[in-house]
PQR file of N, CA, C, O and H, with PARSE charges and radii, in Angstrom:
ATOM      1  N   MET A   1     106.568 179.471  91.367 -0.4000 1.5000
ATOM      2  CA  MET A   1     105.176 179.118  91.392 -0.0000 2.0000
ATOM      3  C   MET A   1     104.230 179.763  92.527  0.5500 1.7000
ATOM      4  O   MET A   1     104.822 180.252  93.490 -0.5500 1.4000
ATOM      5  N   SER A   2     102.996 179.809  92.517 -0.4000 1.5000
ATOM      6  CA  SER A   2     101.980 180.425  93.327 -0.0000 2.0000
ATOM      7  C   SER A   2     101.859 179.391  94.278  0.5500 1.7000
ATOM      8  O   SER A   2     102.034 178.199  94.028 -0.5500 1.4000
ATOM      9  H   SER A   2     102.515 179.411  91.735  0.4000 1.0000
ATOM     10  N   PRO A   3     101.539 179.895  95.436 -0.5600 1.5000
ATOM     11  CA  PRO A   3     101.441 179.288  96.900  0.2800 2.0000
ATOM     12  C   PRO A   3     100.375 178.277  97.188  0.5500 1.7000
ATOM     13  O   PRO A   3     100.318 177.559  98.186 -0.5500 1.4000
ATOM     14  N   LYS A   4      99.085 178.337  95.642 -0.4000 1.5000
ATOM     15  CA  LYS A   4      98.324 177.589  95.495 -0.0000 2.0000
ATOM     16  C   LYS A   4      98.418 176.647  94.695  0.5500 1.7000
ATOM     17  O   LYS A   4      97.645 175.694  94.603 -0.5500 1.4000
ATOM     18  H   LYS A   4      99.132 178.921  94.832  0.4000 1.0000
ATOM     19  N   ILE A   5      99.661 176.921  93.878 -0.4000 1.5000
ATOM     20  CA  ILE A   5      99.751 175.900  92.898 -0.0000 2.0000
ATOM     21  C   ILE A   5     101.049 174.990  93.201  0.5500 1.7000
ATOM     22  O   ILE A   5     102.136 175.482  92.897 -0.5500 1.4000
ATOM     23  H   ILE A   5     100.289 177.695  93.953  0.4000 1.0000
ATOM     24  N   VAL A   6     101.028 173.931  93.674 -0.4000 1.5000
ATOM     25  CA  VAL A   6     102.051 172.882  94.190 -0.0000 2.0000
ATOM     26  C   VAL A   6     102.452 171.515  93.488  0.5500 1.7000
ATOM     27  O   VAL A   6     101.544 170.989  92.844 -0.5500 1.4000
ATOM     28  H   VAL A   6     100.145 173.532  93.921  0.4000 1.0000
ATOM     29  N   GLU A   7     103.456 170.980  93.509 -0.4000 1.5000
ATOM     30  CA  GLU A   7     103.713 169.935  93.204 -0.0000 2.0000
ATOM     31  C   GLU A   7     103.015 168.890  93.829  0.5500 1.7000
ATOM     32  O   GLU A   7     102.401 168.873  94.896 -0.5500 1.4000
ATOM     33  H   GLU A   7     104.194 171.407  94.032  0.4000 1.0000
ATOM     34  N   LEU A   8     103.252 167.840  92.810 -0.4000 1.5000
ATOM     35  CA  LEU A   8     102.163 166.744  93.486 -0.0000 2.0000
ATOM     36  C   LEU A   8     103.237 166.244  94.771  0.5500 1.7000
ATOM     37  O   LEU A   8     102.600 165.929  95.775 -0.5500 1.4000
ATOM     38  H   LEU A   8     103.750 167.854  91.943  0.4000 1.0000
ATOM     39  N   GLU A   9     104.483 166.138  94.895 -0.4000 1.5000
ATOM     40  CA  GLU A   9     105.047 165.538  95.853 -0.0000 2.0000
ATOM     41  C   GLU A   9     104.929 166.351  97.394  0.5500 1.7000
ATOM     42  O   GLU A   9     105.325 165.881  98.460 -0.5500 1.4000
ATOM     43  H   GLU A   9     105.001 166.394  94.079  0.4000 1.0000
ATOM     44  N   GLN A  10     104.272 167.695  97.196 -0.4000 1.5000
ATOM     45  CA  GLN A  10     103.731 169.093  98.157 -0.0000 2.0000
ATOM     46  C   GLN A  10     102.643 168.481  98.690  0.5500 1.7000
ATOM     47  O   GLN A  10     102.599 168.304  99.907 -0.5500 1.4000
ATOM     48  H   GLN A  10     103.949 168.076  96.329  0.4000 1.0000
ATOM     49  N   VAL A  11     101.564 168.051  97.830 -0.4000 1.5000
ATOM     50  CA  VAL A  11     100.213 167.879  98.028 -0.0000 2.0000
ATOM     51  C   VAL A  11      99.963 166.481  99.588  0.5500 1.7000
ATOM     52  O   VAL A  11      99.298 166.447 100.623 -0.5500 1.4000
ATOM     53  H   VAL A  11     101.599 168.194  96.841  0.4000 1.0000
ATOM     54  N   SER A  12     100.553 165.925  99.162 -0.4000 1.5000
ATOM     55  CA  SER A  12     100.379 164.867 100.802 -0.0000 2.0000
ATOM     56  C   SER A  12     100.793 165.753 102.022  0.5500 1.7000
ATOM     57  O   SER A  12     100.124 165.900 103.045 -0.5500 1.4000
ATOM     58  H   SER A  12     101.093 165.952  98.321  0.4000 1.0000
ATOM     59  N   HIS A  13     102.055 166.341 101.736 -0.4000 1.5000
ATOM     60  CA  HIS A  13     102.296 167.054 103.386 -0.0000 2.0000
ATOM     61  C   HIS A  13     101.163 168.060 103.490  0.5500 1.7000
ATOM     62  O   HIS A  13     100.549 168.326 104.523 -0.5500 1.4000
ATOM     63  H   HIS A  13     102.599 166.221 100.906  0.4000 1.0000
ATOM     64  N   ARG A  14     100.941 168.645 102.145 -0.4000 1.5000
ATOM     65  CA  ARG A  14      99.821 169.763 103.269 -0.0000 2.0000
ATOM     66  C   ARG A  14      98.267 169.359 103.651  0.5500 1.7000
ATOM     67  O   ARG A  14      97.404 169.902 104.342 -0.5500 1.4000
ATOM     68  H   ARG A  14     101.439 168.428 101.305  0.4000 1.0000
ATOM     69  N   CYS A  15      98.332 167.918 102.724 -0.4000 1.5000
ATOM     70  CA  CYS A  15      97.018 167.155 103.068 -0.0000 2.0000
ATOM     71  C   CYS A  15      97.274 166.932 104.616  0.5500 1.7000
ATOM     72  O   CYS A  15      96.722 167.686 105.417 -0.5500 1.4000
ATOM     73  H   CYS A  15      99.033 167.477 102.163  0.4000 1.0000
ATOM     74  N   ASP A  16      97.870 166.196 104.928 -0.4000 1.5000
ATOM     75  CA  ASP A  16      98.495 165.812 106.235 -0.0000 2.0000
ATOM     76  C   ASP A  16      98.403 166.884 107.263  0.5500 1.7000
ATOM     77  O   ASP A  16      97.710 166.763 108.273 -0.5500 1.4000
ATOM     78  H   ASP A  16      98.319 165.584 104.277  0.4000 1.0000
ATOM     79  N   LYS A  17      99.120 167.939 106.984 -0.4000 1.5000
ATOM     80  CA  LYS A  17      98.864 169.126 108.045 -0.0000 2.0000
ATOM     81  C   LYS A  17      97.232 169.672 108.214  0.5500 1.7000
ATOM     82  O   LYS A  17      96.598 170.012 109.213 -0.5500 1.4000
ATOM     83  H   LYS A  17      99.684 168.037 106.163  0.4000 1.0000
ATOM     84  N   LEU A  18      96.976 169.614 107.208 -0.4000 1.5000
ATOM     85  CA  LEU A  18      94.964 170.034 107.122 -0.0000 2.0000
ATOM     86  C   LEU A  18      94.363 169.060 107.667  0.5500 1.7000
ATOM     87  O   LEU A  18      93.391 169.247 108.399 -0.5500 1.4000
ATOM     88  H   LEU A  18      97.491 169.338 106.397  0.4000 1.0000
ATOM     89  N   ARG A  19      94.838 167.880 107.401 -0.4000 1.5000
ATOM     90  CA  ARG A  19      93.705 167.128 108.385 -0.0000 2.0000
ATOM     91  C   ARG A  19      94.200 166.829 110.250  0.5500 1.7000
ATOM     92  O   ARG A  19      93.334 166.632 111.103 -0.5500 1.4000
ATOM     93  H   ARG A  19      95.627 167.728 106.806  0.4000 1.0000
ATOM     94  N   ALA A  20      95.563 166.853 110.545 -0.4000 1.5000
ATOM     95  CA  ALA A  20      95.834 167.323 111.863 -0.0000 2.0000
ATOM     96  C   ALA A  20      95.089 168.385 112.361  0.5500 1.7000
ATOM     97  O   ALA A  20      94.539 168.176 113.442 -0.5500 1.4000
ATOM     98  H   ALA A  20      96.266 167.013 109.852  0.4000 1.0000
ATOM     99  N   ASP A  21      94.951 169.358 111.898 -0.4000 1.5000
ATOM    100  CA  ASP A  21      94.499 170.838 111.776 -0.0000 2.0000
ATOM    101  C   ASP A  21      92.893 170.596 111.985  0.5500 1.7000
ATOM    102  O   ASP A  21      92.172 171.513 112.379 -0.5500 1.4000
ATOM    103  H   ASP A  21      95.398 169.528 111.020  0.4000 1.0000
ATOM    104  N   GLY A  22      92.457 169.466 111.731 -0.4000 1.5000
ATOM    105  CA  GLY A  22      90.662 169.147 111.798 -0.0000 2.0000
ATOM    106  C   GLY A  22      89.998 169.600 110.398  0.5500 1.7000
ATOM    107  O   GLY A  22      88.777 169.753 110.375 -0.5500 1.4000
ATOM    108  H   GLY A  22      93.042 168.721 111.411  0.4000 1.0000
ATOM    109  N   LYS A  23      90.776 169.825 109.203 -0.4000 1.5000
ATOM    110  CA  LYS A  23      90.103 170.219 108.546 -0.0000 2.0000
ATOM    111  C   LYS A  23      89.640 168.826 107.306  0.5500 1.7000
ATOM    112  O   LYS A  23      90.132 167.720 107.083 -0.5500 1.4000
ATOM    113  H   LYS A  23      91.768 169.701 109.222  0.4000 1.0000
ATOM    114  N   ARG A  24      88.559 169.530 106.767 -0.4000 1.5000
ATOM    115  CA  ARG A  24      87.574 168.540 105.906 -0.0000 2.0000
ATOM    116  C   ARG A  24      88.285 168.940 104.384  0.5500 1.7000
ATOM    117  O   ARG A  24      88.318 170.035 103.823 -0.5500 1.4000
ATOM    118  H   ARG A  24      88.159 170.429 106.948  0.4000 1.0000
ATOM    119  N   LEU A  25      88.751 167.824 104.018 -0.4000 1.5000
ATOM    120  CA  LEU A  25      89.466 168.348 102.389 -0.0000 2.0000
ATOM    121  C   LEU A  25      88.633 167.081 101.269  0.5500 1.7000
ATOM    122  O   LEU A  25      88.311 165.898 101.386 -0.5500 1.4000
ATOM    123  H   LEU A  25      88.724 166.934 104.475  0.4000 1.0000
ATOM    124  N   VAL A  26      88.537 168.156 100.171 -0.4000 1.5000
ATOM    125  CA  VAL A  26      88.034 167.493  99.233 -0.0000 2.0000
ATOM    126  C   VAL A  26      88.860 167.488  97.912  0.5500 1.7000
ATOM    127  O   VAL A  26      89.795 168.288  97.873 -0.5500 1.4000
ATOM    128  H   VAL A  26      88.799 169.117 100.076  0.4000 1.0000
ATOM    129  N   ALA A  27      88.665 166.777  96.932 -0.4000 1.5000
ATOM    130  CA  ALA A  27      89.745 166.757  96.182 -0.0000 2.0000
ATOM    131  C   ALA A  27      88.603 166.213  94.731  0.5500 1.7000
ATOM    132  O   ALA A  27      87.655 165.432  94.810 -0.5500 1.4000
ATOM    133  H   ALA A  27      87.906 166.127  96.964  0.4000 1.0000
ATOM    134  N   THR A  28      89.096 166.911  93.546 -0.4000 1.5000
ATOM    135  CA  THR A  28      88.940 166.489  92.339 -0.0000 2.0000
ATOM    136  C   THR A  28      89.959 166.765  91.242  0.5500 1.7000
ATOM    137  O   THR A  28      91.108 167.108  91.518 -0.5500 1.4000
ATOM    138  H   THR A  28      89.866 167.545  93.482  0.4000 1.0000
ATOM    139  N   ASN A  29      89.630 166.650  90.303 -0.4000 1.5000
ATOM    140  CA  ASN A  29      90.551 166.524  88.971 -0.0000 2.0000
ATOM    141  C   ASN A  29      89.819 167.096  87.282  0.5500 1.7000
ATOM    142  O   ASN A  29      88.605 167.282  87.207 -0.5500 1.4000
ATOM    143  H   ASN A  29      88.696 166.371  90.079  0.4000 1.0000
ATOM    144  N   GLY A  30      90.451 167.247  86.432 -0.4000 1.5000
ATOM    145  CA  GLY A  30      89.944 167.466  85.256 -0.0000 2.0000
ATOM    146  C   GLY A  30      91.001 168.224  84.364  0.5500 1.7000
ATOM    147  O   GLY A  30      92.113 168.562  84.771 -0.5500 1.4000
ATOM    148  H   GLY A  30      91.438 167.096  86.494  0.4000 1.0000
ATOM    149  N   CYS A  31      90.483 168.461  83.017 -0.4000 1.5000
ATOM    150  CA  CYS A  31      91.037 169.154  82.239 -0.0000 2.0000
ATOM    151  C   CYS A  31      90.193 170.214  81.915  0.5500 1.7000
ATOM    152  O   CYS A  31      89.537 169.942  80.910 -0.5500 1.4000
ATOM    153  H   CYS A  31      89.580 168.187  82.686  0.4000 1.0000
ATOM    154  N   PHE A  32      89.955 171.313  82.373 -0.4000 1.5000
ATOM    155  CA  PHE A  32      89.138 172.370  82.533 -0.0000 2.0000
ATOM    156  C   PHE A  32      89.754 173.019  81.196  0.5500 1.7000
ATOM    157  O   PHE A  32      90.137 174.175  81.371 -0.5500 1.4000
ATOM    158  H   PHE A  32      90.487 171.534  83.190  0.4000 1.0000
ATOM    159  N   ASP A  33      89.906 172.577  80.061 -0.4000 1.5000
ATOM    160  CA  ASP A  33      90.334 173.700  78.909 -0.0000 2.0000
ATOM    161  C   ASP A  33      89.012 173.074  77.741  0.5500 1.7000
ATOM    162  O   ASP A  33      88.615 171.968  77.374 -0.5500 1.4000
ATOM    163  H   ASP A  33      89.595 171.638  79.918  0.4000 1.0000
ATOM    164  N   LEU A  34      88.707 174.358  77.496 -0.4000 1.5000
ATOM    165  CA  LEU A  34      88.565 175.766  77.692 -0.0000 2.0000
ATOM    166  C   LEU A  34      87.419 175.983  79.350  0.5500 1.7000
ATOM    167  O   LEU A  34      86.303 175.467  79.300 -0.5500 1.4000
ATOM    168  H   LEU A  34      89.030 175.256  77.794  0.4000 1.0000
ATOM    169  N   LEU A  35      87.798 176.669  80.538 -0.4000 1.5000
ATOM    170  CA  LEU A  35      87.488 177.002  81.479 -0.0000 2.0000
ATOM    171  C   LEU A  35      85.790 177.437  81.208  0.5500 1.7000
ATOM    172  O   LEU A  35      85.682 178.482  80.566 -0.5500 1.4000
ATOM    173  H   LEU A  35      88.706 177.088  80.579  0.4000 1.0000
ATOM    174  N   HIS A  36      84.960 177.024  81.460 -0.4000 1.5000
ATOM    175  CA  HIS A  36      83.854 177.543  81.343 -0.0000 2.0000
ATOM    176  C   HIS A  36      82.736 177.737  82.730  0.5500 1.7000
ATOM    177  O   HIS A  36      83.125 177.399  83.847 -0.5500 1.4000
ATOM    178  H   HIS A  36      85.047 176.176  81.982  0.4000 1.0000
ATOM    179  N   ALA A  37      81.134 178.391  82.498 -0.4000 1.5000
ATOM    180  CA  ALA A  37      80.550 178.501  83.882 -0.0000 2.0000
ATOM    181  C   ALA A  37      80.291 177.199  84.288  0.5500 1.7000
ATOM    182  O   ALA A  37      80.260 177.171  85.518 -0.5500 1.4000
ATOM    183  H   ALA A  37      80.817 178.666  81.590  0.4000 1.0000
ATOM    184  N   GLY A  38      80.034 175.800  83.656 -0.4000 1.5000
ATOM    185  CA  GLY A  38      79.728 174.672  84.136 -0.0000 2.0000
ATOM    186  C   GLY A  38      80.907 174.236  84.927  0.5500 1.7000
ATOM    187  O   GLY A  38      80.759 173.846  86.085 -0.5500 1.4000
ATOM    188  H   GLY A  38      80.059 175.823  82.656  0.4000 1.0000
ATOM    189  N   HIS A  39      82.006 174.282  84.389 -0.4000 1.5000
ATOM    190  CA  HIS A  39      83.152 174.127  85.540 -0.0000 2.0000
ATOM    191  C   HIS A  39      83.374 174.895  86.646  0.5500 1.7000
ATOM    192  O   HIS A  39      84.055 174.444  87.568 -0.5500 1.4000
ATOM    193  H   HIS A  39      82.127 174.599  83.448  0.4000 1.0000
ATOM    194  N   VAL A  40      82.833 176.144  86.697 -0.4000 1.5000
ATOM    195  CA  VAL A  40      82.996 177.096  87.793 -0.0000 2.0000
ATOM    196  C   VAL A  40      81.796 176.536  88.883  0.5500 1.7000
ATOM    197  O   VAL A  40      81.938 176.357  90.093 -0.5500 1.4000
ATOM    198  H   VAL A  40      82.280 176.510  85.949  0.4000 1.0000
ATOM    199  N   ARG A  41      80.635 176.332  88.100 -0.4000 1.5000
ATOM    200  CA  ARG A  41      79.704 175.862  89.104 -0.0000 2.0000
ATOM    201  C   ARG A  41      80.188 174.605  89.785  0.5500 1.7000
ATOM    202  O   ARG A  41      79.960 174.364  90.970 -0.5500 1.4000
ATOM    203  H   ARG A  41      80.519 176.477  87.117  0.4000 1.0000
ATOM    204  N   TYR A  42      80.779 173.918  89.080 -0.4000 1.5000
ATOM    205  CA  TYR A  42      81.300 172.236  89.737 -0.0000 2.0000
ATOM    206  C   TYR A  42      82.287 172.568  90.901  0.5500 1.7000
ATOM    207  O   TYR A  42      82.377 172.030  92.004 -0.5500 1.4000
ATOM    208  H   TYR A  42      80.964 174.114  88.117  0.4000 1.0000
ATOM    209  N   LEU A  43      82.840 173.362  90.486 -0.4000 1.5000
ATOM    210  CA  LEU A  43      84.052 173.699  91.411 -0.0000 2.0000
ATOM    211  C   LEU A  43      83.924 174.346  92.481  0.5500 1.7000
ATOM    212  O   LEU A  43      84.657 174.187  93.457 -0.5500 1.4000
ATOM    213  H   LEU A  43      82.767 173.800  89.589  0.4000 1.0000
ATOM    214  N   GLN A  44      82.551 175.510  92.386 -0.4000 1.5000
ATOM    215  CA  GLN A  44      82.078 176.134  93.816 -0.0000 2.0000
ATOM    216  C   GLN A  44      81.287 175.197  94.591  0.5500 1.7000
ATOM    217  O   GLN A  44      81.522 175.182  95.799 -0.5500 1.4000
ATOM    218  H   GLN A  44      81.956 175.639  91.593  0.4000 1.0000
ATOM    219  N   ALA A  45      80.299 174.326  94.095 -0.4000 1.5000
ATOM    220  CA  ALA A  45      79.895 173.456  94.793 -0.0000 2.0000
ATOM    221  C   ALA A  45      80.859 172.095  95.246  0.5500 1.7000
ATOM    222  O   ALA A  45      80.347 171.357  96.087 -0.5500 1.4000
ATOM    223  H   ALA A  45      80.108 174.338  93.114  0.4000 1.0000
ATOM    224  N   ALA A  46      81.758 171.854  94.907 -0.4000 1.5000
ATOM    225  CA  ALA A  46      82.824 170.776  95.348 -0.0000 2.0000
ATOM    226  C   ALA A  46      83.343 171.727  96.419  0.5500 1.7000
ATOM    227  O   ALA A  46      83.845 171.173  97.397 -0.5500 1.4000
ATOM    228  H   ALA A  46      82.174 172.453  94.224  0.4000 1.0000
ATOM    229  N   ARG A  47      83.313 173.098  96.412 -0.4000 1.5000
ATOM    230  CA  ARG A  47      83.908 173.413  97.485 -0.0000 2.0000
ATOM    231  C   ARG A  47      83.128 173.600  98.711  0.5500 1.7000
ATOM    232  O   ARG A  47      83.885 173.622  99.681 -0.5500 1.4000
ATOM    233  H   ARG A  47      82.905 173.548  95.617  0.4000 1.0000
ATOM    234  N   THR A  48      82.177 173.709  98.957 -0.4000 1.5000
ATOM    235  CA  THR A  48      81.124 173.287  99.696 -0.0000 2.0000
ATOM    236  C   THR A  48      81.030 171.915 100.481  0.5500 1.7000
ATOM    237  O   THR A  48      80.280 171.693 101.431 -0.5500 1.4000
ATOM    238  H   THR A  48      81.562 173.691  98.168  0.4000 1.0000
ATOM    239  N   LEU A  49      81.781 171.183 100.004 -0.4000 1.5000
ATOM    240  CA  LEU A  49      81.779 169.832 100.777 -0.0000 2.0000
ATOM    241  C   LEU A  49      82.797 169.870 101.774  0.5500 1.7000
ATOM    242  O   LEU A  49      82.944 168.820 102.398 -0.5500 1.4000
ATOM    243  H   LEU A  49      82.390 171.363  99.232  0.4000 1.0000
ATOM    244  N   GLY A  50      83.606 170.923 102.103 -0.4000 1.5000
ATOM    245  CA  GLY A  50      84.672 171.055 103.030 -0.0000 2.0000
ATOM    246  C   GLY A  50      85.218 171.994 103.017  0.5500 1.7000
ATOM    247  O   GLY A  50      84.938 172.897 102.229 -0.5500 1.4000
ATOM    248  H   GLY A  50      83.486 171.776 101.595  0.4000 1.0000
ATOM    249  N   ASP A  51      86.387 172.080 104.092 -0.4000 1.5000
ATOM    250  CA  ASP A  51      86.857 173.176 103.942 -0.0000 2.0000
ATOM    251  C   ASP A  51      88.505 173.701 103.250  0.5500 1.7000
ATOM    252  O   ASP A  51      89.205 174.713 103.293 -0.5500 1.4000
ATOM    253  H   ASP A  51      86.615 171.347 104.733  0.4000 1.0000
ATOM    254  N   PHE A  52      88.557 172.568 102.738 -0.4000 1.5000
ATOM    255  CA  PHE A  52      89.810 172.917 101.737 -0.0000 2.0000
ATOM    256  C   PHE A  52      89.521 172.150 100.304  0.5500 1.7000
ATOM    257  O   PHE A  52      89.236 170.954 100.366 -0.5500 1.4000
ATOM    258  H   PHE A  52      87.988 171.747 102.703  0.4000 1.0000
ATOM    259  N   LEU A  53      89.579 172.756  99.098 -0.4000 1.5000
ATOM    260  CA  LEU A  53      89.506 171.974  97.829 -0.0000 2.0000
ATOM    261  C   LEU A  53      91.052 171.929  96.797  0.5500 1.7000
ATOM    262  O   LEU A  53      91.834 172.793  96.402 -0.5500 1.4000
ATOM    263  H   LEU A  53      89.811 173.727  99.047  0.4000 1.0000
ATOM    264  N   ALA A  54      90.972 170.754  96.682 -0.4000 1.5000
ATOM    265  CA  ALA A  54      92.411 170.313  95.860 -0.0000 2.0000
ATOM    266  C   ALA A  54      92.071 169.764  94.746  0.5500 1.7000
ATOM    267  O   ALA A  54      91.513 168.667  94.730 -0.5500 1.4000
ATOM    268  H   ALA A  54      90.336 170.052  97.003  0.4000 1.0000
ATOM    269  N   ILE A  55      92.431 170.623  93.362 -0.4000 1.5000
ATOM    270  CA  ILE A  55      92.129 170.186  92.331 -0.0000 2.0000
ATOM    271  C   ILE A  55      93.435 169.678  91.563  0.5500 1.7000
ATOM    272  O   ILE A  55      94.432 170.381  91.728 -0.5500 1.4000
ATOM    273  H   ILE A  55      92.884 171.514  93.375  0.4000 1.0000
ATOM    274  N   GLY A  56      93.531 168.835  90.951 -0.4000 1.5000
ATOM    275  CA  GLY A  56      94.370 168.175  90.167 -0.0000 2.0000
ATOM    276  C   GLY A  56      94.104 168.430  88.533  0.5500 1.7000
ATOM    277  O   GLY A  56      93.057 168.011  88.038 -0.5500 1.4000
ATOM    278  H   GLY A  56      92.720 168.264  90.817  0.4000 1.0000
ATOM    279  N   LEU A  57      94.825 168.943  87.936 -0.4000 1.5000
ATOM    280  CA  LEU A  57      94.934 169.236  86.802 -0.0000 2.0000
ATOM    281  C   LEU A  57      95.744 168.545  85.463  0.5500 1.7000
ATOM    282  O   LEU A  57      96.952 168.660  85.254 -0.5500 1.4000
ATOM    283  H   LEU A  57      95.675 169.283  88.338  0.4000 1.0000
ATOM    284  N   ASN A  58      94.967 167.948  84.782 -0.4000 1.5000
ATOM    285  CA  ASN A  58      95.524 167.158  83.549 -0.0000 2.0000
ATOM    286  C   ASN A  58      96.333 168.077  82.737  0.5500 1.7000
ATOM    287  O   ASN A  58      96.072 169.266  82.549 -0.5500 1.4000
ATOM    288  H   ASN A  58      93.986 167.855  84.951  0.4000 1.0000
ATOM    289  N   GLY A  59      97.450 167.352  82.219 -0.4000 1.5000
ATOM    290  CA  GLY A  59      98.451 167.822  81.536 -0.0000 2.0000
ATOM    291  C   GLY A  59      98.472 167.961  80.268  0.5500 1.7000
ATOM    292  O   GLY A  59      98.268 166.876  79.724 -0.5500 1.4000
ATOM    293  H   GLY A  59      97.662 166.387  82.372  0.4000 1.0000
ATOM    294  N   ASP A  60      98.620 168.762  79.577 -0.4000 1.5000
ATOM    295  CA  ASP A  60      98.877 168.976  78.070 -0.0000 2.0000
ATOM    296  C   ASP A  60      98.796 167.567  77.321  0.5500 1.7000
ATOM    297  O   ASP A  60      97.831 167.186  76.659 -0.5500 1.4000
ATOM    298  H   ASP A  60      98.786 169.644  80.019  0.4000 1.0000
ATOM    299  N   ASN A  61      99.729 167.010  77.495 -0.4000 1.5000
ATOM    300  CA  ASN A  61      99.547 165.512  76.868 -0.0000 2.0000
ATOM    301  C   ASN A  61      97.977 164.884  77.099  0.5500 1.7000
ATOM    302  O   ASN A  61      97.173 164.767  76.174 -0.5500 1.4000
ATOM    303  H   ASN A  61     100.513 167.319  78.033  0.4000 1.0000
ATOM    304  N   SER A  62      97.703 164.513  78.482 -0.4000 1.5000
ATOM    305  CA  SER A  62      96.678 164.039  78.496 -0.0000 2.0000
ATOM    306  C   SER A  62      95.315 164.861  78.113  0.5500 1.7000
ATOM    307  O   SER A  62      94.281 164.207  77.971 -0.5500 1.4000
ATOM    308  H   SER A  62      98.356 164.608  79.234  0.4000 1.0000
ATOM    309  N   VAL A  63      95.299 165.876  77.992 -0.4000 1.5000
ATOM    310  CA  VAL A  63      94.263 166.765  77.517 -0.0000 2.0000
ATOM    311  C   VAL A  63      94.056 166.526  76.245  0.5500 1.7000
ATOM    312  O   VAL A  63      92.918 166.322  75.823 -0.5500 1.4000
ATOM    313  H   VAL A  63      96.138 166.406  78.107  0.4000 1.0000
ATOM    314  N   ARG A  64      95.426 166.517  75.245 -0.4000 1.5000
ATOM    315  CA  ARG A  64      95.393 166.088  74.095 -0.0000 2.0000
ATOM    316  C   ARG A  64      94.943 164.843  73.868  0.5500 1.7000
ATOM    317  O   ARG A  64      94.347 164.787  72.793 -0.5500 1.4000
ATOM    318  H   ARG A  64      96.351 166.683  75.588  0.4000 1.0000
ATOM    319  N   GLU A  65      95.003 163.511  74.624 -0.4000 1.5000
ATOM    320  CA  GLU A  65      94.215 162.191  74.114 -0.0000 2.0000
ATOM    321  C   GLU A  65      93.323 162.033  74.677  0.5500 1.7000
ATOM    322  O   GLU A  65      92.966 160.855  74.699 -0.5500 1.4000
ATOM    323  H   GLU A  65      95.488 163.557  75.498  0.4000 1.0000
ATOM    324  N   LEU A  66      92.442 163.020  75.441 -0.4000 1.5000
ATOM    325  CA  LEU A  66      91.045 162.908  75.839 -0.0000 2.0000
ATOM    326  C   LEU A  66      90.344 163.990  74.687  0.5500 1.7000
ATOM    327  O   LEU A  66      89.233 163.827  74.183 -0.5500 1.4000
ATOM    328  H   LEU A  66      92.731 163.977  75.423  0.4000 1.0000
ATOM    329  N   LYS A  67      91.235 165.076  74.420 -0.4000 1.5000
ATOM    330  CA  LYS A  67      89.969 165.904  73.153 -0.0000 2.0000
ATOM    331  C   LYS A  67      90.826 166.012  72.148  0.5500 1.7000
ATOM    332  O   LYS A  67      90.638 167.175  71.789 -0.5500 1.4000
ATOM    333  H   LYS A  67      92.137 165.209  74.830  0.4000 1.0000
ATOM    334  N   GLY A  68      91.474 165.660  71.599 -0.4000 1.5000
ATOM    335  CA  GLY A  68      92.030 165.554  70.371 -0.0000 2.0000
ATOM    336  C   GLY A  68      93.247 166.421  70.152  0.5500 1.7000
ATOM    337  O   GLY A  68      93.834 166.980  71.079 -0.5500 1.4000
ATOM    338  H   GLY A  68      91.627 164.716  71.890  0.4000 1.0000
ATOM    339  N   SER A  69      93.615 166.511  68.819 -0.4000 1.5000
ATOM    340  CA  SER A  69      95.221 167.286  68.300 -0.0000 2.0000
ATOM    341  C   SER A  69      95.063 168.548  68.526  0.5500 1.7000
ATOM    342  O   SER A  69      95.952 169.130  69.148 -0.5500 1.4000
ATOM    343  H   SER A  69      93.138 166.057  68.067  0.4000 1.0000
ATOM    344  N   GLY A  70      94.214 169.077  68.199 -0.4000 1.5000
ATOM    345  CA  GLY A  70      93.931 170.424  68.191 -0.0000 2.0000
ATOM    346  C   GLY A  70      93.900 171.127  70.080  0.5500 1.7000
ATOM    347  O   GLY A  70      93.627 172.300  70.337 -0.5500 1.4000
ATOM    348  H   GLY A  70      93.492 168.604  67.694  0.4000 1.0000
ATOM    349  N   ARG A  71      94.232 170.109  71.094 -0.4000 1.5000
ATOM    350  CA  ARG A  71      93.742 171.029  72.281 -0.0000 2.0000
ATOM    351  C   ARG A  71      95.121 170.031  72.707  0.5500 1.7000
ATOM    352  O   ARG A  71      95.631 169.060  72.147 -0.5500 1.4000
ATOM    353  H   ARG A  71      94.454 169.156  70.884  0.4000 1.0000
ATOM    354  N   PRO A  72      95.519 170.950  74.266 -0.5600 1.5000
ATOM    355  CA  PRO A  72      94.606 172.046  74.770  0.2800 2.0000
ATOM    356  C   PRO A  72      94.552 173.355  74.242  0.5500 1.7000
ATOM    357  O   PRO A  72      95.394 173.673  73.402 -0.5500 1.4000
ATOM    358  N   VAL A  73      93.685 174.170  74.607 -0.4000 1.5000
ATOM    359  CA  VAL A  73      93.715 175.586  73.882 -0.0000 2.0000
ATOM    360  C   VAL A  73      94.574 176.076  74.799  0.5500 1.7000
ATOM    361  O   VAL A  73      95.747 176.221  74.456 -0.5500 1.4000
ATOM    362  H   VAL A  73      93.001 173.912  75.290  0.4000 1.0000
ATOM    363  N   THR A  74      94.207 176.388  75.994 -0.4000 1.5000
ATOM    364  CA  THR A  74      95.398 176.860  76.821 -0.0000 2.0000
ATOM    365  C   THR A  74      96.238 175.595  77.485  0.5500 1.7000
ATOM    366  O   THR A  74      95.779 174.553  77.952 -0.5500 1.4000
ATOM    367  H   THR A  74      93.254 176.270  76.273  0.4000 1.0000
ATOM    368  N   THR A  75      97.577 176.011  77.381 -0.4000 1.5000
ATOM    369  CA  THR A  75      98.589 175.057  77.605 -0.0000 2.0000
ATOM    370  C   THR A  75      98.817 175.168  79.030  0.5500 1.7000
ATOM    371  O   THR A  75      98.193 175.900  79.797 -0.5500 1.4000
ATOM    372  H   THR A  75      97.951 176.858  77.002  0.4000 1.0000
ATOM    373  N   GLU A  76      99.875 174.288  79.354 -0.4000 1.5000
ATOM    374  CA  GLU A  76     100.413 174.411  80.735 -0.0000 2.0000
ATOM    375  C   GLU A  76     101.596 175.754  80.559  0.5500 1.7000
ATOM    376  O   GLU A  76     101.569 176.649  81.404 -0.5500 1.4000
ATOM    377  H   GLU A  76     100.382 173.694  78.730  0.4000 1.0000
ATOM    378  N   SER A  77     102.319 175.793  79.740 -0.4000 1.5000
ATOM    379  CA  SER A  77     103.038 177.185  79.686 -0.0000 2.0000
ATOM    380  C   SER A  77     102.267 178.441  79.410  0.5500 1.7000
ATOM    381  O   SER A  77     102.849 179.526  79.371 -0.5500 1.4000
ATOM    382  H   SER A  77     102.341 175.066  79.053  0.4000 1.0000
TER
END
């Protein structure tokens, strides 16, 4: 797994360390399926609000519940 993609259990530890280092954290979440320019602008704007942006991604089941049976187009795998 990429060092930028972490499991939920690791998030708290990383956030604690960043806060201890005086960093300002910003967090958001969503199902970015399919990723489009509006999503990118939203994430870029969120990033300007702090030193570190954490993004939670909805899983396939959540996306399917929100957007319908043909989704997600881009799956977890």
